[in-house]
C-alpha positions, 0 to 999 in steps of 0.5 A: 490906910488912907489914900490922903496923907497931906504930905503934898498939900505944900506943894511937893511929893516925896520920892522913893528914899525920902527926898522931896521936890517941888511938883513942878520939878521936871522929874515930876514932869516926866513920871507923870507924863509917863502915868497919864500915857498908861491911863490913856493906854487903859482907855484904849483897852476898853475898845474893840481892839484885836487880841494881840494888840490888847495884850501887848498894851496890858504888858506895856502898862505894866512895863510904864509901871517900871519906867514910872518907878525908874524915872521917879528914882534917881539912878544914883540912889542906893535903893534898888527898882526895877529899871527900864532895859535894853530888851523892853525896847527889843521887845517893842521893835519885835511887835513893830516888825510883826505889825508892819509886815500886815500894813500897807507902806506908808506914803504919805503922812496920816491924819490921827484918826479913822476909827476911835481906838486909832484915834485914841492910840495916835492920842497915846503916841502924842503923850508919848512924845511929850514924856519923851520930851520930858525924859530928855529934859530931865536928862540934861540936868540930872543922870537918869537911865538912857534905856528910859528914854530909847524905850519910850522913843521907841514906844511912841513908834510902836503907838503909831504902827498899832493905831494903823494896825487898829485901822486896818483890823476894822476895815478902815483905811488911814487918812492921808495928809492931803496938800493944801489948795491955796486959797484965791483970797489974798 
């Protein structure tokens, strides 16, 4: 099988089930952002991170494939595809709670960074937020699986939490945002 089909040379792409859309359609931005998030998590997983975080991220990468298929397939299609479910969000919440138990309480906003894995996890969080915005945009025009929006929202919370956890495991303190001092210049 060849990797190229020439089917998208006209600026369209095919959805599961045969429908074709322009490549700048909100649906494509949505699942394209999920794909970008998945790739970013793949980069994070090449770093020295705790095994429990790596295992969770691998599982999330697999769920992101399901989420991508979910978002790429209209909910009213007769074609059965796996869909993100409330249980997927519950799993993220359990992981967030477990990681949070071992973290210092937050008393200030923190800057993305500290360690390379944490910085990359914060980058993944921002990509996740963009995917969430696209999900909401798509949902304004078409019916989508509401569990997908909830999952991606909770996933950004998870990524924030494990960025902090990654710093902690490496002995690095989160960087608090310092209030900006007023300049004496006019």
